[in-house]
OpenMM code with the backbone's topology and positions (N, CA, C; nanometers):
from openmm import Vec3, app, unit

residues = "MET THR ASN LYS VAL SER GLU LYS SER GLY ILE ASN PRO ALA ALA ARG ARG ARG ALA ARG HIS TYR GLY MET GLN ALA LEU TYR GLN TRP GLN MET THR LYS THR ALA LEU GLY GLU ILE GLU LEU GLN PHE LEU ALA ASP TYR ASP PHE THR LYS THR ASP VAL GLU TYR PHE HIS ASP ILE ILE HIS THR ILE PRO ALA ASN LEU ALA GLU LEU GLU SER ALA PHE VAL PRO PHE LEU ASP ARG SER ILE ASP ASP LEU ASP PRO ILE GLU LEU ALA LEU LEU ARG LEU GLY SER TYR GLU LEU VAL LYS ARG ILE ASP ILE PRO TYR LYS VAL SER ILE ASN GLU ALA VAL ALA LEU ALA LYS LYS PHE GLY ALA THR ASP GLY HIS LYS TYR ILE ASN GLY VAL LEU ASP LYS LEU ALA ARG GLU VAL ARG VAL ILE GLU ILE ASP ALA ASP LYS SER ARG ASN".split()
positions = [
    Vec3(14.0180, 0.6464, -9.7525),
    Vec3(13.9489, 0.7320, -9.8470),
    Vec3(13.8016, 0.6908, -9.8507),
    Vec3(13.7162, 0.7883, -9.8698),
    Vec3(13.5731, 0.7629, -9.8682),
    Vec3(13.5130, 0.7817, -10.0069),
    Vec3(13.4043, 0.7132, -10.0338),
    Vec3(13.3324, 0.7303, -10.1591),
    Vec3(13.2094, 0.8161, -10.1400),
    Vec3(13.1976, 0.8777, -10.0256),
    Vec3(13.0813, 0.9591, -9.9945),
    Vec3(13.0817, 1.0871, -10.0765),
    Vec3(12.9630, 1.1391, -10.0959),
    Vec3(12.9481, 1.2650, -10.1670),
    Vec3(12.9882, 1.3782, -10.0734),
    Vec3(13.0686, 1.4696, -10.1252),
    Vec3(13.1097, 1.5854, -10.0464),
    Vec3(12.9879, 1.6720, -10.0179),
    Vec3(12.9645, 1.6993, -9.8910),
    Vec3(12.8500, 1.7817, -9.8531),
    Vec3(12.8629, 1.9224, -9.9080),
    Vec3(12.9853, 1.9721, -9.9163),
    Vec3(13.0090, 2.1083, -9.9643),
    Vec3(12.9729, 2.1237, -10.1120),
    Vec3(13.0188, 2.0299, -10.1949),
    Vec3(13.0036, 2.0461, -10.3390),
    Vec3(12.8968, 1.9574, -10.4008),
    Vec3(12.8540, 1.8518, -10.3302),
    Vec3(12.7598, 1.7582, -10.3892),
    Vec3(12.8267, 1.6630, -10.4871),
    Vec3(12.9589, 1.6620, -10.4912),
    Vec3(13.0362, 1.5792, -10.5839),
    Vec3(13.0980, 1.4622, -10.5086),
    Vec3(13.0941, 1.3457, -10.5693),
    Vec3(13.1610, 1.2290, -10.5146),
    Vec3(13.3079, 1.2362, -10.5585),
    Vec3(13.4001, 1.2607, -10.4645),
    Vec3(13.5411, 1.2769, -10.5029),
    Vec3(13.6001, 1.1550, -10.5751),
    Vec3(13.5616, 1.0355, -10.5346),
    Vec3(13.6150, 0.9158, -10.5997),
    Vec3(13.5635, 0.9052, -10.7436),
    Vec3(13.4385, 0.9402, -10.7658),
    Vec3(13.3813, 0.9370, -10.9009),
    Vec3(13.4476, 1.0422, -10.9893),
    Vec3(13.4755, 1.1573, -10.9332),
    Vec3(13.5431, 1.2639, -11.0071),
    Vec3(13.6868, 1.2220, -11.0377),
    Vec3(13.7531, 1.1569, -10.9422),
    Vec3(13.8905, 1.1096, -10.9618),
    Vec3(13.8966, 1.0094, -11.0774),
    Vec3(13.7990, 0.9176, -11.0822),
    Vec3(13.7951, 0.8203, -11.1917),
    Vec3(13.7684, 0.8904, -11.3258),
    Vec3(13.6867, 0.9944, -11.3246),
    Vec3(13.6610, 1.0694, -11.4478),
    Vec3(13.7904, 1.1336, -11.4988),
    Vec3(13.8702, 1.1866, -11.4075),
    Vec3(13.9993, 1.2453, -11.4472),
    Vec3(14.0924, 1.1376, -11.5021),
    Vec3(14.0948, 1.0235, -11.4353),
    Vec3(14.1787, 0.9111, -11.4763),
    Vec3(14.1459, 0.8715, -11.6211),
    Vec3(14.0190, 0.8446, -11.6474),
    Vec3(13.9781, 0.8066, -11.7824),
    Vec3(13.9910, 0.9239, -11.8792),
    Vec3(13.9637, 1.0442, -11.8310),
    Vec3(13.9748, 1.1627, -11.9157),
    Vec3(14.1173, 1.1850, -11.9628),
    Vec3(14.2129, 1.1691, -11.8731),
    Vec3(14.3528, 1.1848, -11.9109),
    Vec3(14.3909, 1.0784, -12.0135),
    Vec3(14.3456, 0.9556, -11.9942),
    Vec3(14.3763, 0.8494, -12.0896),
    Vec3(14.3130, 0.8768, -12.2258),
    Vec3(14.1905, 0.9277, -12.2249),
    Vec3(14.1217, 0.9599, -12.3500),
    Vec3(14.1922, 1.0749, -12.4222),
    Vec3(14.2354, 1.1767, -12.3462),
    Vec3(14.3102, 1.2875, -12.4069),
    Vec3(14.4415, 1.2380, -12.4673),
    Vec3(14.5078, 1.1497, -12.3965),
    Vec3(14.6318, 1.0910, -12.4464),
    Vec3(14.6048, 1.0177, -12.5782),
    Vec3(14.4991, 0.9376, -12.5800),
    Vec3(14.4641, 0.8634, -12.7018),
    Vec3(14.4338, 0.9600, -12.8165),
    Vec3(14.3606, 1.0658, -12.7882),
    Vec3(14.3275, 1.1658, -12.8897),
    Vec3(14.4539, 1.2325, -12.9437),
    Vec3(14.5451, 1.2692, -12.8532),
    Vec3(14.6716, 1.3312, -12.8937),
    Vec3(14.7506, 1.2395, -12.9861),
    Vec3(14.7545, 1.1114, -12.9519),
    Vec3(14.8401, 1.0177, -13.0239),
    Vec3(14.7787, 0.9698, -13.1558),
    Vec3(14.6451, 0.9570, -13.1597),
    Vec3(14.5812, 0.8964, -13.2760),
    Vec3(14.4983, 0.9931, -13.3602),
    Vec3(14.4604, 1.1069, -13.3008),
    Vec3(14.3722, 1.2044, -13.3660),
    Vec3(14.2361, 1.1429, -13.4019),
    Vec3(14.1991, 1.0361, -13.3317),
    Vec3(14.0674, 0.9758, -13.3480),
    Vec3(13.9617, 1.0757, -13.3018),
    Vec3(13.8454, 1.0731, -13.3637),
    Vec3(13.7373, 1.1642, -13.3260),
    Vec3(13.7026, 1.1462, -13.1781),
    Vec3(13.6804, 1.2576, -13.1107),
    Vec3(13.6529, 1.2548, -12.9664),
    Vec3(13.5284, 1.1735, -12.9331),
    Vec3(13.4258, 1.1852, -13.0127),
    Vec3(13.3039, 1.1078, -12.9889),
    Vec3(13.3291, 0.9584, -12.9962),
    Vec3(13.4145, 0.9187, -13.0884),
    Vec3(13.4493, 0.7772, -13.1029),
    Vec3(13.5288, 0.7277, -12.9811),
    Vec3(13.6225, 0.8097, -12.9358),
    Vec3(13.7009, 0.7742, -12.8171),
    Vec3(13.6084, 0.7625, -12.6963),
    Vec3(13.5177, 0.8580, -12.6809),
    Vec3(13.4242, 0.8543, -12.5683),
    Vec3(13.3408, 0.7266, -12.5702),
    Vec3(13.2867, 0.6917, -12.6850),
    Vec3(13.2054, 0.5694, -12.6953),
    Vec3(13.2891, 0.4454, -12.6637),
    Vec3(13.4126, 0.4442, -12.7105),
    Vec3(13.5021, 0.3317, -12.6830),
    Vec3(13.5255, 0.3167, -12.5323),
    Vec3(13.5541, 0.4271, -12.4652),
    Vec3(13.5780, 0.4220, -12.3212),
    Vec3(13.4529, 0.3773, -12.2465),
    Vec3(13.3382, 0.4303, -12.2845),
    Vec3(13.2137, 0.3944, -12.2165),
    Vec3(13.1809, 0.2464, -12.2365),
    Vec3(13.2210, 0.1901, -12.3512),
    Vec3(13.1965, 0.0486, -12.3784),
    Vec3(13.2990, -0.0426, -12.3110),
    Vec3(13.4239, 0.0037, -12.3027),
    Vec3(13.5328, -0.0825, -12.2561),
    Vec3(13.5581, -0.0785, -12.1056),
    Vec3(13.5113, 0.0253, -12.0375),
    Vec3(13.5405, 0.0402, -11.8950),
    Vec3(13.4111, 0.0493, -11.8147),
    Vec3(13.4206, 0.0147, -11.6884),
    Vec3(13.3059, 0.0218, -11.5981),
    Vec3(13.2936, 0.1649, -11.5458),
    Vec3(13.1925, 0.2352, -11.5903),
    Vec3(13.1720, 0.3741, -11.5521),
    Vec3(13.0639, 0.3900, -11.4448),
    Vec3(13.0248, 0.2797, -11.3809),
    Vec3(12.9160, 0.2885, -11.2825),
    Vec3(12.9527, 0.3752, -11.1630),
    Vec3(13.0795, 0.3827, -11.1294),
    Vec3(13.1231, 0.4651, -11.0160),
    Vec3(13.2099, 0.5809, -11.0629),
    Vec3(13.1792, 0.6317, -11.1808),
    Vec3(13.2555, 0.7405, -11.2415),
    Vec3(13.1619, 0.8566, -11.2717),
    Vec3(13.2110, 0.9770, -11.2559),
    Vec3(13.1357, 1.0965, -11.2918),
    Vec3(13.1401, 1.1090, -11.4447),
    Vec3(13.0447, 1.0449, -11.5105),
    Vec3(13.0418, 1.0383, -11.6567),
    Vec3(13.0267, 1.1777, -11.7176),
    Vec3(12.9491, 1.2620, -11.6545),
    Vec3(12.9303, 1.3980, -11.7040),
    Vec3(13.0633, 1.4737, -11.7051),
    Vec3(13.1421, 1.4557, -11.6008),
    Vec3(13.2711, 1.5244, -11.5953),
    Vec3(13.3689, 1.4647, -11.6969),
    Vec3(13.3670, 1.3345, -11.7145),
    Vec3(13.4494, 1.2688, -11.8166),
    Vec3(13.4174, 1.3293, -11.9535),
    Vec3(13.2891, 1.3395, -11.9854),
    Vec3(13.2458, 1.3981, -12.1128),
    Vec3(13.2977, 1.5420, -12.1250),
    Vec3(13.2831, 1.6170, -12.0179),
    Vec3(13.3272, 1.7561, -12.0160),
    Vec3(13.4776, 1.7661, -12.0439),
    Vec3(13.5560, 1.6828, -11.9782),
    Vec3(13.7017, 1.6836, -11.9964),
    Vec3(13.7386, 1.6598, -12.1419),
    Vec3(13.6842, 1.5540, -12.1990),
    Vec3(13.7334, 1.5150, -12.3317),
    Vec3(13.6776, 1.5996, -12.4458),
    Vec3(13.5762, 1.6790, -12.4189),
    Vec3(13.5252, 1.7665, -12.5242),
    Vec3(13.5650, 1.9124, -12.5037),
    Vec3(13.5708, 1.9576, -12.3802),
    Vec3(13.6004, 2.0986, -12.3545),
    Vec3(13.7491, 2.1293, -12.3684),
    Vec3(13.8348, 2.0395, -12.3247),
    Vec3(13.9791, 2.0659, -12.3337),
    Vec3(14.0236, 2.0803, -12.4797),
    Vec3(13.9925, 1.9856, -12.5676),
    Vec3(14.0328, 2.0049, -12.7074),
    Vec3(13.9708, 2.1298, -12.7722),
    Vec3(13.8493, 2.1646, -12.7322),
    Vec3(13.7828, 2.2828, -12.7880),
    Vec3(13.8487, 2.4130, -12.7431),
    Vec3(13.9219, 2.4087, -12.6317),
    Vec3(13.9872, 2.5282, -12.5764),
    Vec3(14.1390, 2.5138, -12.5711),
    Vec3(14.1929, 2.4326, -12.6576),
    Vec3(14.3346, 2.3977, -12.6534),
    Vec3(14.4270, 2.5191, -12.6584),
    Vec3(14.4026, 2.6105, -12.7492),
    Vec3(14.4924, 2.7267, -12.7630),
    Vec3(14.4943, 2.8092, -12.6349),
    Vec3(14.3783, 2.8338, -12.5766),
    Vec3(14.3706, 2.9122, -12.4529),
    Vec3(14.4405, 2.8412, -12.3378),
    Vec3(14.4166, 2.7106, -12.3249),
    Vec3(14.4755, 2.6358, -12.2138),
    Vec3(14.6264, 2.6259, -12.2275),
    Vec3(14.6733, 2.5986, -12.3479),
    Vec3(14.8178, 2.5889, -12.3684),
    Vec3(14.8860, 2.7233, -12.3481),
    Vec3(14.8216, 2.8307, -12.3909),
    Vec3(14.8835, 2.9622, -12.3709),
    Vec3(14.8908, 2.9972, -12.2222),
    Vec3(14.8065, 2.9337, -12.1408),
    Vec3(14.8108, 2.9583, -11.9962),
    Vec3(14.9331, 2.8932, -11.9322),
    Vec3(14.9689, 2.7703, -11.9744),
    Vec3(15.0795, 2.7014, -11.9073),
    Vec3(15.2135, 2.7096, -11.9786),
    Vec3(15.2143, 2.7394, -12.1081),
    Vec3(15.3405, 2.7444, -12.1830),
    Vec3(15.4434, 2.8388, -12.1213),
    Vec3(15.4032, 2.9558, -12.0691),
    Vec3(15.5048, 3.0447, -12.0101),
    Vec3(15.5822, 2.9827, -11.8934),
    Vec3(15.5305, 2.8760, -11.8353),
    Vec3(15.5949, 2.8148, -11.7195),
    Vec3(15.6755, 2.6902, -11.7549),
    Vec3(15.6842, 2.6595, -11.8825),
    Vec3(15.7609, 2.5431, -11.9268),
    Vec3(15.9083, 2.5787, -11.9392),
    Vec3(15.9929, 2.4795, -11.9186),
    Vec3(16.1367, 2.4998, -11.9367),
    Vec3(16.1848, 2.4388, -12.0682),
    Vec3(16.0887, 2.4028, -12.1511),
    Vec3(16.1186, 2.3432, -12.2810),
    Vec3(16.0022, 2.3729, -12.3748),
    Vec3(16.0182, 2.3408, -12.4989),
    Vec3(15.9123, 2.3605, -12.5972),
    Vec3(15.7965, 2.2648, -12.5670),
    Vec3(15.6768, 2.3075, -12.5971),
    Vec3(15.5608, 2.2207, -12.5758),
    Vec3(15.5742, 2.0924, -12.6582),
    Vec3(15.6412, 2.1011, -12.7721),
    Vec3(15.6626, 1.9838, -12.8571),
    Vec3(15.7578, 1.8828, -12.7942),
    Vec3(15.8358, 1.9269, -12.6955),
    Vec3(15.9312, 1.8378, -12.6293),
    Vec3(15.8735, 1.7717, -12.5037),
    Vec3(15.7488, 1.8044, -12.4707),
    Vec3(15.6858, 1.7428, -12.3537),
    Vec3(15.6513, 1.5970, -12.3818),
    Vec3(15.6629, 1.5168, -12.2793),
    Vec3(15.6154, 1.3794, -12.2838),
    Vec3(15.4633, 1.3849, -12.3065),
    Vec3(15.4066, 1.2957, -12.3872),
    Vec3(15.2622, 1.3007, -12.4141),
    Vec3(15.1744, 1.2904, -12.2889),
    Vec3(15.2191, 1.2160, -12.1887),
    Vec3(15.1433, 1.2076, -12.0630),
    Vec3(15.1481, 1.3422, -11.9921),
    Vec3(15.2660, 1.4029, -11.9854),
    Vec3(15.2785, 1.5347, -11.9228),
    Vec3(15.1912, 1.6369, -11.9945),
    Vec3(15.1884, 1.6323, -12.1267),
    Vec3(15.1070, 1.7260, -12.2032),
    Vec3(14.9584, 1.7077, -12.1706),
    Vec3(14.9121, 1.5840, -12.1689),
    Vec3(14.7714, 1.5581, -12.1359),
    Vec3(14.7387, 1.6077, -11.9951),
    Vec3(14.8288, 1.5851, -11.9007),
    Vec3(14.8050, 1.6278, -11.7630),
    Vec3(14.8118, 1.7794, -11.7472),
    Vec3(14.9013, 1.8446, -11.8183),
    Vec3(14.9066, 1.9905, -11.8120),
    Vec3(14.7814, 2.0515, -11.8737),
    Vec3(14.7312, 1.9908, -11.9785),
    Vec3(14.6060, 2.0381, -12.0372),
    Vec3(14.4904, 2.0190, -11.9399),
    Vec3(14.4840, 1.9029, -11.8769),
    Vec3(14.3778, 1.8747, -11.7803),
    Vec3(14.3869, 1.9674, -11.6597),
    Vec3(14.5055, 1.9796, -11.6020),
    Vec3(14.5239, 2.0664, -11.4860),
    Vec3(14.4957, 2.2122, -11.5191),
    Vec3(14.5398, 2.2565, -11.6350),
    Vec3(14.5153, 2.3947, -11.6772),
    Vec3(14.3662, 2.4192, -11.6978),
    Vec3(14.2989, 2.3222, -11.7554),
    Vec3(14.1542, 2.3340, -11.7739),
    Vec3(14.0853, 2.3568, -11.6394),
    Vec3(14.1206, 2.2759, -11.5420),
    Vec3(14.0566, 2.2897, -11.4109),
    Vec3(14.0928, 2.4229, -11.3455),
    Vec3(14.2177, 2.4645, -11.3567),
    Vec3(14.2595, 2.5900, -11.2935),
    Vec3(14.1977, 2.7123, -11.3618),
    Vec3(14.1886, 2.7080, -11.4930),
    Vec3(14.1416, 2.8243, -11.5681),
    Vec3(13.9895, 2.8273, -11.5819),
    Vec3(13.9294, 2.7130, -11.6095),
    Vec3(13.7873, 2.7093, -11.6454),
    Vec3(13.6951, 2.6582, -11.5350),
    Vec3(13.7480, 2.5867, -11.4372),
    Vec3(13.6625, 2.5231, -11.3366),
    Vec3(13.6948, 2.5773, -11.1981),
    Vec3(13.6543, 2.7021, -11.1735),
    Vec3(13.6850, 2.7617, -11.0434),
    Vec3(13.6049, 2.6968, -10.9306),
    Vec3(13.5096, 2.6108, -10.9674),
    Vec3(13.4367, 2.5355, -10.8660),
    Vec3(13.5226, 2.4260, -10.8035),
    Vec3(13.6350, 2.3943, -10.8667),
    Vec3(13.7269, 2.2927, -10.8159),
    Vec3(13.8424, 2.3653, -10.7478),
    Vec3(13.8670, 2.3408, -10.6193),
    Vec3(13.9780, 2.4081, -10.5506),
    Vec3(14.1112, 2.3827, -10.6220),
    Vec3(14.1932, 2.4870, -10.6274),
    Vec3(14.3203, 2.4749, -10.6995),
    Vec3(14.4071, 2.3620, -10.6434),
    Vec3(14.4030, 2.3413, -10.5124),
    Vec3(14.4840, 2.2348, -10.4531),
    Vec3(14.4391, 2.0978, -10.5023),
    Vec3(14.3095, 2.0805, -10.5189),
    Vec3(14.2556, 1.9541, -10.5698),
    Vec3(14.3036, 1.9320, -10.7131),
    Vec3(14.2937, 2.0345, -10.7961),
    Vec3(14.3367, 2.0228, -10.9361),
    Vec3(14.4837, 1.9833, -10.9462),
    Vec3(14.5672, 2.0499, -10.8699),
    Vec3(14.7107, 2.0193, -10.8734),
    Vec3(14.7382, 1.8798, -10.8176),
    Vec3(14.6807, 1.8475, -10.7028),
    Vec3(14.7039, 1.7169, -10.6408),
    Vec3(14.6584, 1.6019, -10.7300),
    Vec3(14.5455, 1.6183, -10.7947),
    Vec3(14.4946, 1.5118, -10.8822),
    Vec3(14.5854, 1.4929, -11.0040),
    Vec3(14.6328, 1.6022, -11.0624),
    Vec3(14.7242, 1.5919, -11.1764),
    Vec3(14.8558, 1.5275, -11.1343),
    Vec3(14.9046, 1.5628, -11.0174),
    Vec3(15.0290, 1.5040, -10.9662),
    Vec3(15.0102, 1.3539, -10.9416),
    Vec3(14.8976, 1.3156, -10.8836),
    Vec3(14.8704, 1.1729, -10.8583),
    Vec3(14.8672, 1.0943, -10.9896),
    Vec3(14.8046, 1.1508, -11.0916),
    Vec3(14.8008, 1.0828, -11.2216),
    Vec3(14.9400, 1.0762, -11.2841),
    Vec3(15.0204, 1.1801, -11.2641),
    Vec3(15.1573, 1.1791, -11.3155),
    Vec3(15.2398, 1.0706, -11.2471),
    Vec3(15.2180, 1.0526, -11.1182),
    Vec3(15.2897, 0.9466, -11.0462),
    Vec3(15.2497, 0.8094, -11.0988),
    Vec3(15.1248, 0.7949, -11.1359),
    Vec3(15.0744, 0.6662, -11.1833),
    Vec3(15.1150, 0.6372, -11.3276),
    Vec3(15.1077, 0.7383, -11.4141),
    Vec3(15.1264, 0.7145, -11.5575),
    Vec3(15.2521, 0.7768, -11.6165),
    Vec3(15.3085, 0.8746, -11.5496),
    Vec3(15.4182, 0.9510, -11.6087),
    Vec3(15.5559, 0.8933, -11.5830),
    Vec3(15.6544, 0.9663, -11.6301),
    Vec3(15.7941, 0.9299, -11.6095),
    Vec3(15.8289, 0.9444, -11.4613),
    Vec3(15.9440, 0.8953, -11.4238),
    Vec3(15.9858, 0.8885, -11.2842),
    Vec3(15.9651, 1.0176, -11.2066),
    Vec3(16.0144, 1.1280, -11.2551),
    Vec3(16.0003, 1.2542, -11.1837),
    Vec3(15.9028, 1.3495, -11.2515),
    Vec3(15.8208, 1.2970, -11.3414),
    Vec3(15.7253, 1.3802, -11.4135),
    Vec3(15.6274, 1.4512, -11.3220),
    Vec3(15.5941, 1.3877, -11.2095),
    Vec3(15.4983, 1.4504, -11.1168),
    Vec3(15.5530, 1.5808, -11.0594),
    Vec3(15.6850, 1.5877, -11.0417),
    Vec3(15.7450, 1.7111, -10.9896),
    Vec3(15.7320, 1.8240, -11.0912),
    Vec3(15.7492, 1.7907, -11.2167),
    Vec3(15.7375, 1.8891, -11.3238),
    Vec3(15.5927, 1.9391, -11.3334),
    Vec3(15.4984, 1.8465, -11.3328),
    Vec3(15.3553, 1.8814, -11.3379),
    Vec3(15.3213, 1.9724, -11.2199),
    Vec3(15.3662, 1.9363, -11.1017),
    Vec3(15.3397, 2.0152, -10.9819),
    Vec3(15.3943, 2.1575, -10.9973),
    Vec3(15.5171, 2.1696, -11.0437),
    Vec3(15.5800, 2.3004, -11.0569),
    Vec3(15.5081, 2.3904, -11.1563),
    Vec3(15.4751, 2.3362, -11.2727),
    Vec3(15.4085, 2.4162, -11.3758),
    Vec3(15.2689, 2.4571, -11.3297),
    Vec3(15.1921, 2.3627, -11.2772),
    Vec3(15.0554, 2.3952, -11.2349),
    Vec3(15.0542, 2.4880, -11.1136),
    Vec3(15.1507, 2.4735, -11.0261),
    Vec3(15.1584, 2.5643, -10.9110),
    Vec3(15.1818, 2.7081, -10.9582),
    Vec3(15.2706, 2.7262, -11.0541),
    Vec3(15.2960, 2.8606, -11.1084),
    Vec3(15.1725, 2.9157, -11.1783),
    Vec3(15.1039, 2.8306, -11.2523),
    Vec3(14.9818, 2.8748, -11.3194),
    Vec3(14.8760, 2.9142, -11.2167),
    Vec3(14.8609, 2.8348, -11.1119),
    Vec3(14.7617, 2.8654, -11.0079),
    Vec3(14.7893, 3.0014, -10.9452),
    Vec3(14.9159, 3.0336, -10.9252),
    Vec3(14.9518, 3.1626, -10.8659),
    Vec3(14.9111, 3.2804, -10.9543),
    Vec3(14.8919, 3.2534, -11.0826),
    Vec3(14.8479, 3.3584, -11.1759),
    Vec3(14.6956, 3.3647, -11.1868),
    Vec3(14.6308, 3.2484, -11.1924),
    Vec3(14.4869, 3.2467, -11.2223),
    Vec3(14.3973, 3.2273, -11.1005),
    Vec3(14.4547, 3.1925, -10.9871),
    Vec3(14.3759, 3.1700, -10.8660),
    Vec3(14.4259, 3.2551, -10.7499),
    Vec3(14.4641, 3.3765, -10.7781),
    Vec3(14.5244, 3.4670, -10.6796),
    Vec3(14.4348, 3.4839, -10.5573),
    Vec3(14.3081, 3.5107, -10.5779),
    Vec3(14.2160, 3.5345, -10.4660),
    Vec3(14.2042, 3.4103, -10.3780),
    Vec3(14.1918, 3.2951, -10.4393),
    Vec3(14.1803, 3.1701, -10.3643),
    Vec3(14.3077, 3.1408, -10.2844),
    Vec3(14.4218, 3.1617, -10.3465),
    Vec3(14.5498, 3.1383, -10.2777),
    Vec3(14.5687, 3.2366, -10.1647),
    Vec3(14.5355, 3.3636, -10.1868),
    Vec3(14.5453, 3.4639, -10.0802),
    Vec3(14.4523, 3.4304, -9.9638),
    Vec3(14.3333, 3.3815, -9.9943),
    Vec3(14.2392, 3.3421, -9.8886),
    Vec3(14.2950, 3.2265, -9.8072),
    Vec3(14.3600, 3.1318, -9.8750),
    Vec3(14.4235, 3.0205, -9.8022),
    Vec3(14.5334, 3.0699, -9.7102),
    Vec3(14.6135, 3.1637, -9.7591),
    Vec3(14.7238, 3.2177, -9.6784),
    Vec3(14.6697, 3.2909, -9.5551),
    Vec3(14.5606, 3.3620, -9.5707),
    Vec3(14.5064, 3.4391, -9.4579),
    Vec3(14.4462, 3.3474, -9.3510),
    Vec3(14.4056, 3.2274, -9.3914),
    Vec3(14.3516, 3.1304, -9.2939),
    Vec3(14.4616, 3.0626, -9.2124),
    Vec3(14.5819, 3.0602, -9.2667),
    Vec3(14.6929, 2.9888, -9.2004),
    Vec3(14.7727, 3.0769, -9.1116),
] * unit.nanometer
topology = app.Topology()
chain = topology.addChain("A")
for resn in residues:
    res = topology.addResidue(resn, chain)
    for name in ("N", "CA", "C"):
        topology.addAtom(name, app.Element.getBySymbol(name[0]), res)
């Protein structure tokens, strides 16, 4: 894996990956404690080394997702096989993060959004939680990223 900046997007993939990692943890903390987002952000910036992290994207994750919670949850809830209240807190944070990227960040390829959420689920979630995250986000992508998915199919 490389830490180089992607020539296509101007984004350092490793820095963005770390932003998602910390962002998911911050969202989890917010869900569990209801601590103010600004306080959580300051805590993370003080407690972790953000020198190789996309700090702007971390900020965006932890402030934009809670601000758009109803819209993001309504996007993925139809694909759940259980009540949103029955989701594991890690799965909920990851579905919110993945949905945010799929719905609001069309600059991020849908495959990247899904793969990153699955990788975080493998690291932090329950044993087979990554399969659940993959399934829900894949179904959501098929609804909100139709043009991108069709373009991928036509290339193959």
